[in-house]
PAMAR-959479 format. One line per 8 residues: number of its first residue (from 1); their letters; for each residue x, y, z of N, C-alpha, C. Coordinates in steps of 0.001 Angstrom, whole numbers, plus 500000, padded with zeros to 6 digits. Example, Ala and Ser with C-alpha at 12.3 -4.5 7.8 and 13.67 -1.06 7.14 Angstrom:
1) AS) 513190 494310 507800 512300 495500 507800 513200 496700 507800; 512850 497750 507080 513670 498940 507140 512900 500030 507870 $
! end
This chain:
1) MNQQAIGL) 500800 498757 499973 500017 499925 500085 500957 501173 500053; 500512 502206 499040 501392 503407 499099 500982 504358 500223; 501792 505332 500303 501723 506217 501472 500316 507057 501404; 499852 507379 500295 498534 508120 500150 497513 507255 500689; 497436 505993 500187 496457 504912 500689 496494 504811 502142; 497712 504879 502779 497846 504499 504207 497315 505757 505090; 497611 506886 504488 497092 508031 505085 495613 508283 505016; 494965 507785 503923 493439 507825 503995 492921 506854 504900 $
9) VDKIRHNI) 493427 505706 504837 492799 504677 505928 492933 504984 507160; 494188 505616 507647 494305 506017 508941 493412 506975 509282; 493228 507962 508593 492362 509266 508738 490748 508623 509026; 490672 507601 508271 489097 507098 508451 489018 506310 509773; 489980 505587 509973 490062 504826 511386 489996 505741 512511; 490894 506742 512461 491013 507884 513445 489607 508551 513755; 489137 508982 512634 487878 509801 512696 486758 508957 513372; 486615 507762 512935 485488 506843 513383 485784 506558 514981 $
17) GHVMVGKR) 486951 506526 515318 487411 506336 516640 486846 507432 517583; 486633 508624 517039 486014 509598 518013 484495 509174 518462; 483858 508256 517707 482481 507853 518004 482439 506391 518559; 483034 505511 517903 483182 504195 518398 484269 503824 519303; 483851 503019 520335 484994 502713 521305 485171 501158 520966; 486477 500843 520815 486898 499531 520488 486353 499358 518961; 485811 498089 518685 485391 497479 517552 486357 497634 516263; 487527 497678 516535 488634 497868 515432 488306 496809 514403 $
25) QALDLILI) 488347 495483 514958 488157 494442 513825 486866 494616 513038; 485857 494892 513536 484623 494989 512899 484688 496265 511860; 485354 497251 512321 485516 498525 511369 486349 498096 510162; 487433 497476 510456 488361 496907 509481 487573 495954 508465; 486823 495087 508807 486054 494285 508038 485139 495114 507162; 484600 495975 507568 483501 496893 506765 484472 497661 505813; 485455 498095 506256 486333 498941 505228 486824 497978 504070; 487161 496680 504493 487502 495604 503475 486335 495499 502396 $
33) AIFSRGHV) 485256 495375 502943 483929 495304 502034 483824 496456 501300; 484115 497719 501900 483888 498913 501021 484936 499034 499929; 486167 498740 500350 487236 498893 499257 487148 497686 498269; 486498 496528 498707 486380 495519 497630 484942 495472 496967; 484189 496533 497062 483059 496549 496460 481863 495562 497002; 481831 495290 498160 481155 494313 498698 479968 494790 499718; 479027 493890 500021 478051 494423 501110 478212 493617 502289; 477616 494156 503497 477870 493501 504675 476526 493309 505433 $
41) LLEDIPGI) 476355 492148 506048 475403 491861 507037 475872 491903 508399; 475300 492920 509184 475678 493001 510492 474737 492367 511379; 474954 491274 512030 474107 490470 512781 474441 490502 514243; 473508 491223 515132 473753 491273 516420 472572 491648 517075; 472527 491721 518515 471373 492100 519231 471243 493723 519262; 470179 494123 519545 469865 495558 519610 470843 496234 520604; 471137 497485 520486 471863 498452 521447 473319 498108 521333; 473898 497338 520506 475334 497211 520507 476103 498249 519806 $
49) GKTTLVSA) 475402 498953 518876 476100 500057 518224 476130 500009 516699; 475307 499021 516158 475326 499022 514554 475028 500229 513804; 473930 500783 514238 473490 501898 513440 474576 503110 513728; 475085 503125 514966 476110 504244 515203 477235 504136 514343; 477717 502807 514230 478830 502515 513488 478617 502903 511993; 477548 502520 511466 477276 502679 509946 477153 504223 509794; 476426 504885 510678 476361 506525 510596 477637 507084 510566; 478616 506595 511459 479915 507218 511604 480651 507139 510187 $
57) IARSLGLS) 480576 505870 509632 481264 505530 508384 480781 506497 507313; 479456 506633 507330 478969 507413 506245 479359 508803 506290; 479306 509387 507604 479800 510716 507687 481353 510930 507390; 482087 509903 507875 483552 510027 507630 483791 510045 506178; 483234 509096 505403 483363 508986 503996 482853 509887 503015; 481834 510816 503648 481310 511790 502791 480552 511215 501731; 479768 510093 502119 478884 509413 501120 477416 509767 501415; 476577 509832 500341 475108 509985 500622 474536 508793 501282 $
65) FQRIQFTP) 473866 509148 502325 473464 508137 503276 472063 507897 503491; 471415 506752 503399 469954 506533 503575 469790 505347 504591; 468996 505727 505711 468563 504533 506460 467124 504108 506110; 466949 502842 505897 465674 502343 505582 465194 501384 506755; 464302 501754 507478 463682 500811 508562 462854 499826 507983; 463281 498659 507924 462403 497595 507254 461404 497171 508135; 460088 497218 507659 459022 496726 508371 458131 496025 507385; 457120 495212 507867 456350 494417 506924 455544 495269 506018 $
73) DVMPSDIT) 455334 496616 506255 454550 497376 505228 455549 498179 504198; 456688 498032 504254 457683 498533 503149 457458 497850 501851; 457173 498585 500801 456990 497918 499540 458241 497956 498654; 458237 497027 497820 459489 497141 496821 459649 498544 496180; 458495 499069 495769 458710 500434 495137 459208 501488 496081; 459089 501286 497364 459732 502324 498321 461190 501944 498117; 461643 500983 497720 463073 500761 497767 463707 501145 496284; 463046 500601 495259 463633 500807 493961 463114 502112 493336 $
81) GFDMYNQK) 461984 502783 493748 461387 503816 492955 460364 503450 492076; 459612 504304 491508 458392 503961 490742 458155 505119 489742; 457434 504699 488606 457178 505789 487601 455790 506418 488041; 455748 507777 487979 454498 508451 488228 454190 509365 486934; 452900 509472 486628 452432 510095 485554 452363 511745 485706; 453059 512434 484765 453149 513869 484935 452065 514353 484041; 451060 515096 484583 450010 515621 483831 450418 516713 482863; 451515 517454 483329 451994 518546 482467 452717 518092 481102 $
89) SGEFEYRP) 453497 517205 481288 454398 516588 480139 453621 515399 479542; 452639 514856 480157 451802 513736 479509 452736 512520 479556; 453631 512317 480408 454585 511119 480242 454917 510749 481892; 455205 509442 481833 455575 509055 483045 457047 509155 483450; 457179 509745 484694 458566 510160 485226 458907 509156 486274; 460347 509001 486290 460759 507986 487397 461170 508847 488668; 460454 508410 489737 460823 508904 491150 461719 508029 491991; 462800 508435 492127 463924 507421 492822 463549 506986 494045 $
97) GLIMNQLV) 463781 505828 494355 463629 505110 495566 464721 505415 496601; 464561 504878 497858 465490 504991 498943 466807 504295 498610; 466903 503406 497714 468187 502705 497303 469144 503700 496632; 468702 504882 495982 469531 505649 495252 470396 506339 496101; 471158 505867 496894 472285 506598 497694 473478 505564 497577; 474510 506186 498125 475823 505598 498077 476041 504493 499212; 475504 504992 500355 475659 503910 501472 474243 503725 501837; 473775 502463 502028 472240 502330 502407 472379 501316 503711 $
105) LADEINRA) 471693 501800 504647 471543 500997 505834 470294 500274 505742; 470210 498933 505524 468830 498228 505554 468757 497687 506871; 468160 498615 507809 467847 498211 509350 466768 497158 509529; 467146 496132 510177 466173 495086 510539 465665 494453 509218; 466428 494039 508251 466224 493716 506929 465184 492495 506966; 465393 491640 508091 464587 490491 508049 463098 490673 508537; 462677 491879 508840 461252 492290 509128 460609 492535 507910; 461146 492724 506799 460490 493051 505553 460017 491844 504848 $
113) SPKTQSSL) 458875 491870 504014 458558 490608 503396 459576 490112 502407; 459396 488708 502046 460372 488323 501109 460409 488993 499705; 459149 489530 499249 459199 490250 498015 459873 491462 498219; 459842 492331 499341 460577 493482 499517 462002 493308 499517; 462292 492172 500307 463854 491756 500343 464478 491358 499050; 463724 490829 498060 464082 490505 496889 464342 491711 495911; 463776 492845 496384 463805 494041 495592 465392 494510 495694; 466121 494097 496687 467536 494505 496791 468471 493590 495815 $
121) LEAMQENQ) 467960 492489 495425 468968 491552 494756 469681 492098 493533; 468916 492840 492760 469472 493363 491513 470670 494473 491873; 470016 495390 492734 470809 496364 493207 472123 496068 493857; 472218 494913 494511 473336 494497 495253 474280 493708 494281; 473750 493239 493245 474527 492387 492337 475167 493137 491165; 474215 494026 490566 474510 494685 489375 474503 496279 489500; 474335 496863 490687 474354 498382 490997 473539 499070 490009; 472338 498326 489855 471297 499158 489174 469869 498695 489597 $
129) VSVDGRTY) 468788 499360 489337 467504 498951 489587 466669 499031 488208; 465656 498222 488165 464753 498068 486977 463475 498418 487379; 462795 499358 486804 461453 499842 487043 460764 500011 485734; 459629 499100 485664 458916 499083 484245 459762 499027 483075; 460685 498022 483064 461372 497762 481844 462471 498729 481559; 462789 499653 482573 463977 500499 482335 464984 500421 483494; 466128 500454 483221 467218 500430 484258 467740 501604 484558; 468236 501826 485970 468737 503058 486413 469889 502631 487279 $
137) DLPEPFMV) 471092 503256 486884 472243 503019 487517 472217 503696 489011; 472955 502843 490005 472994 503489 491308 474270 504322 491419; 474581 505198 492330 475527 506026 492457 476844 505252 492923; 477924 505646 492456 479312 505054 492894 479955 506057 493935; 480649 505340 494900 480528 503944 495146 479112 503512 495790; 478693 502303 495735 477396 501895 496240 477679 500673 497438; 477031 500635 498358 477177 499647 499405 475858 499554 500345; 475518 498318 500435 474310 497941 501469 474891 497354 502661 $
145) LATQNPIE) 474700 497997 503755 474937 497523 505239 473581 497178 505836; 473350 495893 505925 472054 495316 506587 472364 494915 507945; 471265 494991 508739 471308 494571 510060 470284 493530 510338; 470406 492660 511271 469308 491792 511612 469602 491401 513128; 468561 491042 513685 468756 490519 515188 468472 488981 515157; 469674 488349 515572 469575 486945 515350 468847 486101 516445; 468336 486899 517370 467698 486309 518596 466120 486192 518395; 465608 487480 518030 464201 487656 517909 463650 487154 516623 $
153) QHGTYPLP) 462684 486103 516676 462135 485577 515669 460538 485990 515157; 460051 486497 516223 458559 486957 516049 458458 488226 515084; 457653 487926 513958 457527 488964 513066 458690 489140 511947; 459384 488175 511926 460571 488136 510914 460562 487198 509857; 461112 487411 508714 461255 486696 507604 462695 486284 507281; 463142 485005 507501 464444 484694 507415 464823 484968 505963; 466181 485540 505867 466696 485876 504606 467058 484560 503767; 466520 484509 502437 466751 483285 501749 468188 483231 501272 $
161) EAQLDRFM) 468623 482084 500836 470047 481910 500556 470465 482839 499463; 469677 483080 498427 469951 483774 497366 470314 485205 497707; 469497 485737 498866 469786 487088 499383 471024 487120 500224; 471282 486019 501084 472531 485980 501795 473717 485935 501046; 473719 485262 499865 474927 485001 499032 475285 486312 498478; 474597 487384 498422 474885 488739 497869 475787 489546 498835; 475835 489141 500259 476561 489763 501091 477941 489235 501199; 478976 489981 500927 480241 489601 501063 480648 489067 502474 $
169) LRISLGYP) 480313 489804 503504 480783 489514 504928 479542 489470 505843; 479555 488566 506837 478649 488721 507954 479485 489071 509168; 479017 490163 509939 479908 490640 510866 479069 490629 512298; 479599 490324 513427 479052 490570 514852 479890 491486 515461; 479310 492512 516151 480233 493526 516922 480409 492868 518187; 479485 492130 518911 479759 491693 520158 479834 492782 521269; 479625 492241 522615 479494 493120 523713 480866 493819 523937; 480799 495176 524413 482079 495807 524779 482671 495258 525968 $
177) TLEEEMEI) 483990 495421 526369 484649 495100 527494 484232 495882 528470; 484549 495726 529842 484279 496598 531002 484755 498045 530833; 486071 498160 530398 486636 499377 530079 486054 500196 529057; 485788 499422 527936 485004 500080 526715 483772 500545 527141; 482892 499846 527908 481495 500177 528355 481759 501451 529148; 482736 501568 530063 482938 502862 530779 483116 503970 529931; 483972 503795 528885 484345 504879 527873 483031 505356 527194; 482118 504498 526889 481045 504679 526252 480099 505734 527140 $
185) YSRFTADS) 480048 505258 528379 479151 506207 529333 479721 507515 529146; 481184 507762 529292 481763 509157 529259 481490 510018 528066; 481464 509161 526926 481420 509818 525702 479858 510228 525274; 478906 509277 525759 477498 509590 525286 476740 510100 526279; 477079 510393 527492 476163 510866 528570 475689 512224 528384; 476616 513117 527858 476116 514466 527639 475489 514690 526259; 476233 514381 525253 475689 514490 523980 476407 513514 522930; 476041 513270 521754 476591 512339 520921 477724 512981 520117 $
193) PLDRLETV) 478921 512239 520122 480088 512700 519315 479870 512535 517860; 478753 511671 517434 478467 511626 516087 477926 512968 515456; 477550 513929 516258 476949 515115 515801 478221 516173 515259; 479263 515741 515763 480505 516604 515604 481410 516003 514587; 480964 514793 514106 481953 514068 513192 482066 514886 511885; 483321 514783 511311 483506 515494 510082 483889 514502 509028; 483586 514931 507699 484028 514063 506599 485661 514282 506400; 486236 513057 506200 487644 512985 506069 488117 512761 504703 $
201) VSSEEIIW) 487225 511838 504048 487744 511629 502642 486435 511647 501649; 486689 511874 500427 485611 512092 499389 485220 510809 498745; 484027 510887 498050 483604 509771 497213 484725 509414 496360; 485446 510375 495633 486349 510038 494591 487608 509376 495282; 487963 509699 496480 489154 509084 497070 488733 507529 497483; 487538 507278 497751 487089 505960 497880 487098 505174 496837; 486735 505658 495590 486678 504976 494278 488183 504793 493973; 489215 505660 494243 490457 505488 494251 490996 504342 494901 $
209) LQKQVQLV) 490541 504305 496197 490982 503190 497059 490571 501840 496592; 489328 501708 496051 488735 500581 495438 489678 500119 494251; 490158 501117 493399 490983 500734 492377 492316 500191 492854; 492882 500700 494035 494057 500117 494412 493937 498773 494891; 492811 498534 495509 492511 497054 495941 492552 496091 494715; 491906 496666 493686 491773 495810 492369 493197 495379 491904; 494188 496190 492245 495659 495934 491781 496326 495106 492721; 495857 494690 493856 496501 493744 494693 496659 492385 493889 $
217) FCSEAVKR) 497786 491731 493820 498068 490530 493169 497622 489226 493946; 497035 488425 493236 496647 487158 493758 497162 486031 492971; 497970 485289 493372 498562 484230 492706 497775 483209 492221; 498174 482268 491303 497375 481084 491023 497330 480047 492112; 498357 480017 492961 498403 479074 494028 497501 479559 495040; 497204 480771 495389 496148 481219 496372 494848 480945 495721; 494579 481251 494511 493311 480989 493717 492988 479446 493895; 493892 478815 493682 493761 477139 493915 493406 476754 495350 $
225) YVALLAQS) 494060 477501 496295 493729 477200 497578 492242 477554 497987; 491864 478709 497393 490265 479042 497675 489392 478009 497087; 489778 477638 495697 489064 476507 495070 488996 475267 495791; 490155 474859 496332 490086 473836 497165 489276 473786 498488; 489303 474968 499031 488395 475063 500262 487013 475010 499723; 486730 475696 498652 485153 475669 498292 484912 474099 497883; 485651 473432 497267 485241 472079 496845 485091 471280 498029; 485975 471487 499155 485798 470607 500386 484619 471063 501040 $
233) SRNHHDLQ) 484202 472162 501046 482856 472629 501683 481694 471958 501135; 481755 471663 499597 480673 471306 498990 480727 469689 499222; 481649 469078 499674 481691 467660 499771 481675 467194 501266; 481578 468253 502123 481513 467922 503603 480184 467202 504034; 480305 466154 504783 479149 465296 504934 478180 466070 505913; 478663 467051 506639 477751 467684 507580 476938 468854 507007; 477433 469111 505633 476916 470444 505026 475898 470073 503921; 474683 470653 504029 473621 470581 502876 473996 471569 501737 $
241) LGLSPRGS) 474676 472612 502148 475017 473667 501137 476373 474173 501413; 477349 474073 500447 478554 474442 500696 478924 475905 499964; 480031 476367 499835 480517 477634 499186 480299 477667 497799; 479388 478572 497341 479019 478920 495927 480105 479555 495144; 480221 479354 493854 481339 480092 492947 481317 481559 493389; 480106 482158 493536 480118 483594 493900 480641 483815 495314; 480497 482783 496286 480985 482989 497532 482647 482853 497571; 483093 481937 496721 484565 481800 496635 485218 482924 495880 $
249) LMLILAAR) 484559 483522 494932 484965 484788 494263 485133 485917 495348; 484107 486026 496240 483984 487066 497146 485132 486864 498389; 485511 485465 498534 486618 485184 499405 487919 485712 498846; 488146 485626 497557 489348 486221 496930 489364 487759 496998; 488225 488213 496709 488159 489710 496874 488359 490143 498159; 487675 489589 499209 487989 490051 500597 489458 489766 500995; 490081 488780 500565 491401 488513 500853 492333 489596 500221; 492020 489936 499091 492847 491098 498578 492603 492309 499433 $
257) GHAFLQGR) 491380 492610 499908 491197 493790 500797 491844 493656 501988; 491884 492459 502586 492727 492221 503833 494071 492465 503536; 494671 492034 502707 496092 492201 502191 496334 493784 501985; 495463 494459 501482 495632 495990 501190 495722 496671 502646; 494812 496279 503671 494824 496899 504822 496190 496521 505705; 496687 495391 505412 497937 494933 505966 499160 495563 505330; 498941 496312 504339 499850 497241 503733 500849 496440 502660; 500168 495439 502054 500738 494543 501114 499970 494706 499774 $
265) DYVLPEDV) 500811 494453 498599 500132 494425 497356 499949 493148 496748; 500040 492206 497462 500005 490739 497167 499093 489982 498307; 498387 488888 497861 497587 488122 498735 498478 486817 499165; 498351 486784 500545 498987 485373 501148 497781 484447 501529; 498043 483088 501811 497155 482304 502194 496515 482699 503681; 497548 483288 504360 496858 483880 505630 495658 484946 505596; 495743 485557 504441 494651 486490 504108 493406 485834 503871; 493423 484701 503152 492290 483939 502932 491636 483385 504189 $
273) QSMFGSVL) 492694 482809 505151 492245 482290 506311 491655 483249 507284; 492227 484606 507312 491606 485553 508085 490201 485875 507755; 489824 485936 506393 488675 486370 505953 487640 485212 505696; 488152 484017 506060 487162 482819 505849 485829 482650 506475; 486094 482919 507834 484895 483017 508690 483897 483986 508348; 484142 485151 508159 483267 486261 507706 482726 486170 506356; 483348 485340 505516 482745 485135 504120 481840 483940 504144; 482228 482888 504921 481476 481599 504838 480349 481446 505824 $
281) AHRLILRP) 480412 482232 506967 479502 481841 508127 478020 481904 507669; 477673 482879 506877 476101 482879 506331 475817 482162 505222; 476893 481582 504661 476665 480687 503369 476545 479122 503558; 477138 478719 504532 477089 477195 504711 475865 476807 505493; 475165 475761 505001 473960 475364 505568 474091 473777 506057; 473852 473646 507379 474014 472343 508019 472912 471413 507589; 473154 470085 507451 472225 469174 507437 471579 468991 508602; 470103 468637 508656 469336 468617 509870 469759 467530 510804 $
289) ESRLRQRT) 470372 466481 510360 470887 465526 511355 472143 466122 511948; 473051 466978 511351 474118 467420 511873 473835 468556 512999; 472715 469118 512892 472182 470165 513878 471791 469331 515108; 471071 468125 514864 470750 467378 516031 471927 466732 516770; 473012 466551 516155 474308 466211 516676 474967 467356 517285; 474316 468610 517371 474922 469844 517839 476253 470191 517178; 476245 469899 515924 477466 470509 515110 477222 471819 514776; 478206 472676 514529 478141 474144 514273 478804 474446 512966 $
297) VEQIMTEL) 478392 475532 512297 478989 475942 511235 480525 476435 511549; 480698 476962 512587 481982 477508 513155 482984 476168 513317; 482474 475178 513850 483459 473958 513983 483829 473396 512578; 482840 473555 511699 483145 472965 510332 484121 473798 509535; 483959 475117 509760 484990 475991 509062 486376 475756 509630; 486357 475435 510988 487714 475308 511484 488389 473983 510828; 487459 473055 510819 487951 471722 510225 488219 471918 508681; 487614 472668 508011 487872 473000 506605 489381 473470 506389 $
305) VRSVNIPQ) 489673 474519 507136 490987 475223 507083 492092 474338 507411; 491793 473368 508494 492879 472490 508838 493165 471261 507984; 491990 470978 507158 492053 469803 506363 492647 470061 504985; 492491 471414 504468 493036 471591 503117 494481 472164 503158; 495351 471527 502425 496695 471996 502405 496796 473176 501555; 497739 473977 501785 498118 475190 501008 498924 474815 499911; 498380 474983 498602 499214 474551 497451 500534 475396 497480; 501613 474788 496917 502871 475246 496735 503000 476070 495532 $
313) S) 503506 477259 495539 503531 478095 494276 504659 477520 493410 $
! end
């Protein structure tokens, strides 16, 4: 990573640090997704700071930001937009939906109906939306950060595999330590530091950083390592659904982003291993009999990494 890129990343981390206490690993994972043009599913209980973190990122990066509170009455047209007849011109005009922003927070995405959830598929895959046979490009850079509560099930609709597969990473923030929680009390008792947060990088600089990540070299040996991991997951006796080709491609992209944040312009197998859990956790589906035997996805991911040898370059 060149000095300009290092400076930009350090400015982002430092600025968000004014608001977020700890959570460095979660922040770096989100930055990896942003720089790799991926989307993130934040899965954690309420009150952990998911919305605060996303808002701090949006302000720091100077991106247009839209929070969509998903509820059962949210319609697909609210997301994608719709055509409205203009009596003066005698023509239908496109009214942009909430998705027409650079950073979209899909809050409690699993509370929306499956039909509304599916309205995000085209946007997340192709950076465009289709309305009445016409397509509209989304702004660059574009990213969806979705949240869901893994505990509460009443009034929710589980995300289908096709939707989950569009997310590059699944991230959990976790509870703060004792010292971190005391610091949170100090920062947020009077007012919110989020209100004073300034923009430190522009959209153009984010796009430039994305292009730098694309230049990170990934050797054939590392690509073969990813392919072997994917094949092993598909053949695992405890798994009903292994890693898809889209998922294995996202693993390569995420590994390049990880190498970039580590200051390297080449990918190591260790980068793949570091991103393995966040990329695969929401993609692997256990067989029913494996769940009865109390097998977990985390156990199987550990076994996969241990069982697949790293190819020699």
